[in-house]
Structure formats: C-alpha cells, structure tokens
ZADO-1210 file (C-alpha; in nm, 4 decimals, padded with zeros to 6 digits):
<atoms>
<atom x="13.5892" y="09.5605" z="09.2089" code="MET" pos="1"/>
<atom x="13.5181" y="09.9331" z="09.1897" code="THR" pos="2"/>
<atom x="13.3265" y="10.1193" z="09.4583" code="LEU" pos="3"/>
<atom x="12.9929" y="10.1371" z="09.2804" code="TYR" pos="4"/>
<atom x="12.9976" y="09.7677" z="09.1918" code="TYR" pos="5"/>
<atom x="13.0820" y="09.6947" z="09.5557" code="THR" pos="6"/>
<atom x="12.7745" y="09.8951" z="09.6555" code="LEU" pos="7"/>
<atom x="12.5689" y="09.7007" z="09.4023" code="VAL" pos="8"/>
<atom x="12.6918" y="09.3751" z="09.5551" code="PHE" pos="9"/>
<atom x="12.6038" y="09.5017" z="09.9046" code="PHE" pos="10"/>
<atom x="12.2558" y="09.5972" z="09.7781" code="LEU" pos="11"/>
<atom x="12.2154" y="09.2483" z="09.6334" code="LEU" pos="12"/>
<atom x="12.2958" y="09.0977" z="09.9735" code="LEU" pos="13"/>
<atom x="12.0428" y="09.3320" z="10.1393" code="VAL" pos="14"/>
<atom x="11.7769" y="09.2280" z="09.8872" code="GLU" pos="15"/>
<atom x="11.8473" y="08.8619" z="09.9579" code="MET" pos="16"/>
<atom x="11.8078" y="08.9241" z="10.3309" code="GLY" pos="17"/>
<atom x="11.4802" y="09.1132" z="10.2809" code="ILE" pos="18"/>
<atom x="11.3481" y="08.8359" z="10.0587" code="PHE" pos="19"/>
<atom x="11.4268" y="08.5773" z="10.3270" code="MET" pos="20"/>
<atom x="11.2393" y="08.7906" z="10.5820" code="LEU" pos="21"/>
<atom x="10.9387" y="08.8171" z="10.3500" code="LEU" pos="22"/>
<atom x="10.9042" y="08.4420" z="10.3083" code="ILE" pos="23"/>
<atom x="10.9398" y="08.3606" z="10.6785" code="LEU" pos="24"/>
<atom x="10.6271" y="08.1846" z="10.8154" code="PRO" pos="25"/>
<atom x="10.5369" y="08.4550" z="11.0665" code="LEU" pos="26"/>
<atom x="10.1998" y="08.4623" z="11.2497" code="PRO" pos="27"/>
<atom x="09.9255" y="08.6654" z="11.0858" code="PHE" pos="28"/>
<atom x="09.9267" y="08.9348" z="11.3560" code="THR" pos="29"/>
<atom x="10.3032" y="08.9933" z="11.3344" code="TRP" pos="30"/>
<atom x="10.3006" y="08.9942" z="10.9556" code="ARG" pos="31"/>
<atom x="10.0117" y="09.2406" z="10.9518" code="LYS" pos="32"/>
<atom x="10.1897" y="09.4737" z="11.1954" code="MET" pos="33"/>
<atom x="10.5142" y="09.4648" z="10.9935" code="ILE" pos="34"/>
<atom x="10.3515" y="09.5293" z="10.6575" code="PHE" pos="35"/>
<atom x="10.1214" y="09.7942" z="10.7991" code="THR" pos="36"/>
<atom x="10.4283" y="09.9740" z="10.9358" code="PHE" pos="37"/>
<atom x="10.6112" y="09.9422" z="10.6024" code="ILE" pos="38"/>
<atom x="10.3157" y="10.0628" z="10.3960" code="SER" pos="39"/>
<atom x="10.2235" y="10.3581" z="10.6219" code="GLU" pos="40"/>
<atom x="10.5592" y="10.4847" z="10.7511" code="ASN" pos="41"/>
<atom x="10.6798" y="10.8083" z="10.5878" code="ALA" pos="42"/>
<atom x="11.0494" y="10.7262" z="10.6244" code="PHE" pos="43"/>
<atom x="11.0019" y="10.3910" z="10.4501" code="VAL" pos="44"/>
<atom x="10.8199" y="10.5674" z="10.1664" code="ALA" pos="45"/>
<atom x="11.1142" y="10.8057" z="10.1207" code="LYS" pos="46"/>
<atom x="11.3547" y="10.5121" z="10.1342" code="LEU" pos="47"/>
<atom x="11.1576" y="10.3325" z="09.8642" code="GLN" pos="48"/>
<atom x="11.1705" y="10.6440" z="09.6475" code="TYR" pos="49"/>
<atom x="11.5482" y="10.6640" z="09.6921" code="GLY" pos="50"/>
<atom x="11.5803" y="10.2944" z="09.6057" code="MET" pos="51"/>
<atom x="11.3933" y="10.3522" z="09.2805" code="LYS" pos="52"/>
<atom x="11.6498" y="10.6171" z="09.1827" code="ILE" pos="53"/>
<atom x="11.9300" y="10.3783" z="09.2826" code="THR" pos="54"/>
<atom x="11.7881" y="10.1065" z="09.0591" code="PHE" pos="55"/>
<atom x="11.7844" y="10.3500" z="08.7688" code="VAL" pos="56"/>
<atom x="12.1603" y="10.3926" z="08.8120" code="PHE" pos="57"/>
<atom x="12.2024" y="10.0159" z="08.8417" code="ILE" pos="58"/>
<atom x="12.0120" y="09.9791" z="08.5157" code="LEU" pos="59"/>
<atom x="12.2572" y="10.2208" z="08.3538" code="ILE" pos="60"/>
<atom x="12.5476" y="10.0140" z="08.4918" code="LEU" pos="61"/>
<atom x="12.3842" y="09.6989" z="08.3572" code="PHE" pos="62"/>
<atom x="12.3515" y="09.8470" z="08.0096" code="ILE" pos="63"/>
<atom x="12.7138" y="09.9661" z="08.0249" code="ASP" pos="64"/>
<atom x="12.8342" y="09.6207" z="08.1359" code="SER" pos="65"/>
<atom x="12.6405" y="09.4532" z="07.8543" code="VAL" pos="66"/>
<atom x="12.8012" y="09.6950" z="07.6083" code="ASN" pos="67"/>
<atom x="13.1470" y="09.6169" z="07.7510" code="ARG" pos="68"/>
<atom x="13.0873" y="09.2417" z="07.7232" code="VAL" pos="69"/>
<atom x="12.9795" y="09.2854" z="07.3621" code="TYR" pos="70"/>
<atom x="13.2813" y="09.5010" z="07.2729" code="SER" pos="71"/>
<atom x="13.5311" y="09.2724" z="07.4495" code="VAL" pos="72"/>
<atom x="13.3816" y="08.9664" z="07.2807" code="THR" pos="73"/>
<atom x="13.4126" y="09.1359" z="06.9415" code="ASN" pos="74"/>
<atom x="13.7724" y="09.2349" z="07.0172" code="GLU" pos="75"/>
<atom x="13.8598" y="08.8793" z="07.1168" code="LEU" pos="76"/>
<atom x="13.6926" y="08.7475" z="06.8025" code="SER" pos="77"/>
<atom x="13.8826" y="08.9923" z="06.5802" code="ARG" pos="78"/>
<atom x="14.2156" y="08.8991" z="06.7402" code="ASN" pos="79"/>
<atom x="14.1394" y="08.5311" z="06.6930" code="THR" pos="80"/>
<atom x="14.0498" y="08.5816" z="06.3256" code="ASP" pos="81"/>
<atom x="14.3594" y="08.7933" z="06.2723" code="ARG" pos="82"/>
<atom x="14.5813" y="08.5103" z="06.3937" code="ASN" pos="83"/>
<atom x="14.4160" y="08.2490" z="06.1766" code="GLY" pos="84"/>
<atom x="14.2078" y="08.0971" z="06.4538" code="GLY" pos="85"/>
<atom x="14.5133" y="08.0292" z="06.6715" code="GLN" pos="86"/>
<atom x="14.4178" y="08.1694" z="07.0079" code="GLN" pos="87"/>
<atom x="14.7428" y="08.0620" z="07.1739" code="THR" pos="88"/>
<atom x="14.9615" y="08.3078" z="06.9813" code="VAL" pos="89"/>
<atom x="14.7978" y="08.6096" z="07.1471" code="LEU" pos="90"/>
<atom x="15.0019" y="08.5644" z="07.4620" code="GLY" pos="91"/>
<atom x="14.9580" y="08.8223" z="07.7379" code="HIS" pos="92"/>
<atom x="14.7327" y="09.0380" z="07.5174" code="GLU" pos="93"/>
<atom x="14.4792" y="08.7601" z="07.4986" code="ARG" pos="94"/>
<atom x="14.5012" y="08.7125" z="07.8768" code="MET" pos="95"/>
<atom x="14.4261" y="09.0805" z="07.9250" code="GLU" pos="96"/>
<atom x="14.1259" y="09.0621" z="07.6940" code="VAL" pos="97"/>
<atom x="13.9990" y="08.7501" z="07.8695" code="GLN" pos="98"/>
<atom x="14.0345" y="08.9239" z="08.2077" code="ALA" pos="99"/>
<atom x="13.8378" y="09.2254" z="08.0817" code="ARG" pos="100"/>
<atom x="13.5730" y="08.9918" z="07.9425" code="LYS" pos="101"/>
<atom x="13.5462" y="08.8127" z="08.2789" code="PHE" pos="102"/>
<atom x="13.5101" y="09.1375" z="08.4753" code="TYR" pos="103"/>
<atom x="13.2536" y="09.2709" z="08.2283" code="SER" pos="104"/>
<atom x="13.0493" y="08.9511" z="08.2514" code="GLN" pos="105"/>
<atom x="13.0736" y="08.9575" z="08.6317" code="ARG" pos="106"/>
<atom x="12.9477" y="09.3152" z="08.6444" code="ASN" pos="107"/>
<atom x="12.6685" y="09.2317" z="08.3990" code="MET" pos="108"/>
<atom x="12.5506" y="08.9348" z="08.6063" code="TYR" pos="109"/>
<atom x="12.5796" y="09.1347" z="08.9298" code="LEU" pos="110"/>
<atom x="12.3688" y="09.4238" z="08.8018" code="CYS" pos="111"/>
<atom x="12.1246" y="09.1918" z="08.6243" code="GLY" pos="112"/>
<atom x="12.0600" y="08.9762" z="08.9292" code="PHE" pos="113"/>
<atom x="12.0205" y="09.2865" z="09.1462" code="THR" pos="114"/>
<atom x="11.7599" y="09.4328" z="08.9107" code="LEU" pos="115"/>
<atom x="11.5819" y="09.0998" z="08.8735" code="PHE" pos="116"/>
<atom x="11.5664" y="09.0445" z="09.2490" code="LEU" pos="117"/>
<atom x="11.4313" y="09.3971" z="09.2977" code="SER" pos="118"/>
<atom x="11.1407" y="09.3115" z="09.0647" code="LEU" pos="119"/>
<atom x="11.0796" y="08.9868" z="09.2545" code="ILE" pos="120"/>
<atom x="11.0832" y="09.1727" z="09.5881" code="LEU" pos="121"/>
<atom x="10.8385" y="09.4328" z="09.4633" code="ASN" pos="122"/>
<atom x="10.6004" y="09.1706" z="09.3281" code="ARG" pos="123"/>
<atom x="10.6299" y="08.9550" z="09.6421" code="THR" pos="124"/>
<atom x="10.5571" y="09.2580" z="09.8622" code="TYR" pos="125"/>
<atom x="10.2444" y="09.3436" z="09.6620" code="VAL" pos="126"/>
<atom x="10.1228" y="08.9823" z="09.6680" code="LEU" pos="127"/>
<atom x="10.1727" y="08.9537" z="10.0446" code="ILE" pos="128"/>
<atom x="09.9771" y="09.2765" z="10.0972" code="LEU" pos="129"/>
<atom x="09.6936" y="09.1363" z="09.8852" code="ASP" pos="130"/>
<atom x="09.7000" y="08.8102" z="10.0831" code="VAL" pos="131"/>
<atom x="09.6867" y="09.0015" z="10.4133" code="LEU" pos="132"/>
<atom x="09.3892" y="09.2046" z="10.2927" code="LYS" pos="133"/>
<atom x="09.2110" y="08.8885" z="10.1808" code="LEU" pos="134"/>
<atom x="09.2813" y="08.7153" z="10.5129" code="GLU" pos="135"/>
<atom x="09.1483" y="09.0186" z="10.7012" code="GLN" pos="136"/>
<atom x="08.8359" y="09.0197" z="10.4825" code="THR" pos="137"/>
<atom x="08.7852" y="08.6466" z="10.5434" code="VAL" pos="138"/>
<atom x="08.8148" y="08.6988" z="10.9195" code="LYS" pos="139"/>
<atom x="08.5616" y="08.9809" z="10.9114" code="GLU" pos="140"/>
<atom x="08.3197" y="08.7750" z="10.7002" code="LEU" pos="141"/>
<atom x="08.3565" y="08.4782" z="10.9357" code="ARG" pos="142"/>
<atom x="08.2909" y="08.6989" z="11.2379" code="ALA" pos="143"/>
<atom x="07.9881" y="08.8504" z="11.0656" code="GLU" pos="144"/>
<atom x="07.8615" y="08.5047" z="10.9687" code="SER" pos="145"/>
<atom x="07.9058" y="08.3769" z="11.3234" code="ASN" pos="146"/>
<atom x="07.7226" y="08.6823" z="11.4544" code="GLU" pos="147"/>
<atom x="07.4372" y="08.6214" z="11.2126" code="ARG" pos="148"/>
<atom x="07.4196" y="08.2561" z="11.3103" code="VAL" pos="149"/>
<atom x="07.4250" y="08.3518" z="11.6780" code="ARG" pos="150"/>
<atom x="07.1572" y="08.6172" z="11.6332" code="SER" pos="151"/>
<atom x="06.9528" y="08.3765" z="11.4210" code="GLY" pos="152"/>
<atom x="06.9784" y="08.1093" z="11.6889" code="ALA" pos="153"/>
<atom x="06.8809" y="08.3605" z="11.9563" code="GLU" pos="154"/>
<atom x="06.5824" y="08.4794" z="11.7551" code="SER" pos="155"/>
<atom x="06.4814" y="08.1186" z="11.6919" code="GLU" pos="156"/>
<atom x="06.5047" y="08.0461" z="12.0640" code="LEU" pos="157"/>
<atom x="06.2979" y="08.3565" z="12.1373" code="GLU" pos="158"/>
<atom x="06.0321" y="08.2394" z="11.8914" code="LYS" pos="159"/>
<atom x="06.0254" y="07.8959" z="12.0517" code="LYS" pos="160"/>
<atom x="06.0021" y="08.0561" z="12.3971" code="TYR" pos="161"/>
<atom x="05.7122" y="08.2748" z="12.2863" code="GLU" pos="162"/>
<atom x="05.5375" y="07.9723" z="12.1345" code="ALA" pos="163"/>
<atom x="05.5815" y="07.7799" z="12.4603" code="LYS" pos="164"/>
<atom x="05.4475" y="08.0784" z="12.6540" code="GLU" pos="165"/>
<atom x="05.1394" y="08.0859" z="12.4313" code="ARG" pos="166"/>
<atom x="05.0898" y="07.7113" z="12.4772" code="GLU" pos="167"/>
<atom x="05.1243" y="07.7544" z="12.8525" code="LEU" pos="168"/>
<atom x="04.8635" y="08.0313" z="12.8524" code="GLU" pos="169"/>
<atom x="04.6283" y="07.8093" z="12.6536" code="ILE" pos="170"/>
<atom x="04.6863" y="07.5209" z="12.8958" code="VAL" pos="171"/>
<atom x="04.6226" y="07.7564" z="13.1905" code="LYS" pos="172"/>
<atom x="04.2976" y="07.8764" z="13.0353" code="LYS" pos="173"/>
<atom x="04.1928" y="07.5167" z="12.9669" code="GLN" pos="174"/>
<atom x="04.2807" y="07.4234" z="13.3251" code="ALA" pos="175"/>
<atom x="04.0729" y="07.7156" z="13.4569" code="GLU" pos="176"/>
<atom x="03.7804" y="07.6139" z="13.2374" code="GLY" pos="177"/>
<atom x="03.8065" y="07.2539" z="13.3542" code="LEU" pos="178"/>
<atom x="03.8215" y="07.3722" z="13.7148" code="THR" pos="179"/>
<atom x="03.5054" y="07.5781" z="13.6696" code="ARG" pos="180"/>
<atom x="03.3285" y="07.2904" z="13.4984" code="GLU" pos="181"/>
<atom x="03.4428" y="07.0564" z="13.7736" code="TYR" pos="182"/>
<atom x="03.3061" y="07.2996" z="14.0355" code="GLY" pos="183"/>
<atom x="02.9736" y="07.3284" z="13.8548" code="GLU" pos="184"/>
<atom x="02.9471" y="06.9512" z="13.8148" code="LEU" pos="185"/>
<atom x="03.0400" y="06.9067" z="14.1800" code="SER" pos="186"/>
<atom x="02.7671" y="07.1510" z="14.2855" code="ASP" pos="187"/>
<atom x="02.5108" y="06.9733" z="14.0670" code="ARG" pos="188"/>
<atom x="02.6131" y="06.6370" z="14.2049" code="TYR" pos="189"/>
<atom x="02.5801" y="06.7657" z="14.5590" code="THR" pos="190"/>
<atom x="02.2377" y="06.9070" z="14.4815" code="ALA" pos="191"/>
<atom x="02.1249" y="06.5783" z="14.3311" code="MET" pos="192"/>
<atom x="02.2520" y="06.3888" z="14.6307" code="GLU" pos="193"/>
<atom x="02.0516" y="06.6131" z="14.8613" code="LYS" pos="194"/>
<atom x="01.7396" y="06.5606" z="14.6537" code="LYS" pos="195"/>
<atom x="01.7764" y="06.1824" z="14.6642" code="GLN" pos="196"/>
<atom x="01.8527" y="06.1626" z="15.0383" code="SER" pos="197"/>
<atom x="01.5618" y="06.0331" z="15.2722" code="PRO" pos="198"/>
<atom x="01.5795" y="06.3421" z="15.4897" code="ASP" pos="199"/>
<atom x="01.4840" y="06.5561" z="15.2002" code="PHE" pos="200"/>
<atom x="01.1108" y="06.6644" z="15.2156" code="VAL" pos="201"/>
<atom x="00.9792" y="06.8114" z="14.8978" code="PRO" pos="202"/>
<atom x="00.7939" y="07.1383" z="14.9333" code="ARG" pos="203"/>
<atom x="00.4138" y="07.1378" z="14.8722" code="LYS" pos="204"/>
<atom x="00.2661" y="07.4226" z="14.6930" code="ASP" pos="205"/>
<atom x="-00.0087" y="07.5983" z="14.8882" code="LEU" pos="206"/>
</atoms>
C-alpha cells in the first residue's frame, strides 16, 4: 500500500474512533462542554478546514481508483475475449491483471468508505448540536415554568392571606360592636334592676 493510501487508512481509523466517541452515552453536562469546546475553539476550526481540503484529495483518489477499476476490468474482459473465453490460458499475465484489479478495488473501497464516514460524522455532529440546543431550551422552559408556578402559588397564598386578614378585621369589628352592645345592654339591665329594687324611691316633682 502506498503512502497516501496508508494515510487514508489511518484517517479512516481516526474517523471510526471519533464516531464511537460521538455515540457514547455521556452525561448532558459533559457532552455540552465537549461540543461547546469543539464548536468554539479556533484550533479545531482550523483543523476542520484542513480536513475539508484533505477530503478533496481523497475524493480525487477515489475517482482515480474508480477509473483504474474500470480500466482493469475492461483489460481483463478484452484478454478473456481474445482467448475465446478461456481465462486459464492467460497464465501469469492474467494473475497480474487480477492483482491490479484487487488493489484498485481495495483503494476504491478505502477511499469511498472514508468519504462516506466523513459525511456521517458531519451529519451526526450537526444533529448532536441540535439535540443539545433543544435540551438546553427544554431545561430553560422547565425552569421558567417552575418559576411561574412558584410565583403563581406565592401570589395565590398572598391573596388568601389578605382575604383572611380582611375576614379577621371584619370579625374584630363585629366583636367590638357586640362588646359595645353588650355593655349598653348591661348598663340598661343594671338601671332596670335599680328601678325595680325596694330601696329605690321615685322622685316627686315639686
């Protein structure tokens, strides 16, 4: 395997490792910290830009490998037709063509899977960011709802307290009125008792 295809294979392994890290069931706080760091770090942004350029070269290698597979397949087909469909008479030449076809197909699959996994990683990253934003929004809405419920309950309690205070004031006023009436009735009763007692001498007008 040539150097650049070795690098492509290494990049494929790195992509597989990153994908496994993305799908790990991490807590919300850790996941938010990691993705916030990735989305806001300047070095990561430069690295992503460099990876885009690298994938352009991998795309060129993929197109070249597809072209090689097509040409080797045509060559093998022409040699087979030339020998009347007898593939066994090609000998070592046919073995060489088959080896080139195998290497071309291997390079095509390697570059294709690398490009495909890069698209999956990009889409997974975007989806996870959207999910994190939605989870953060849900938490904020829940906190706001709980605050409204708490404030509503407090205001309802305050209204009930004020109503009880008003009822207590009314009861106090009624109690004061009853006390005054009781005092007046008590005074009248005392006066009547004095009038009806035998020691009481009515006054004669002169």
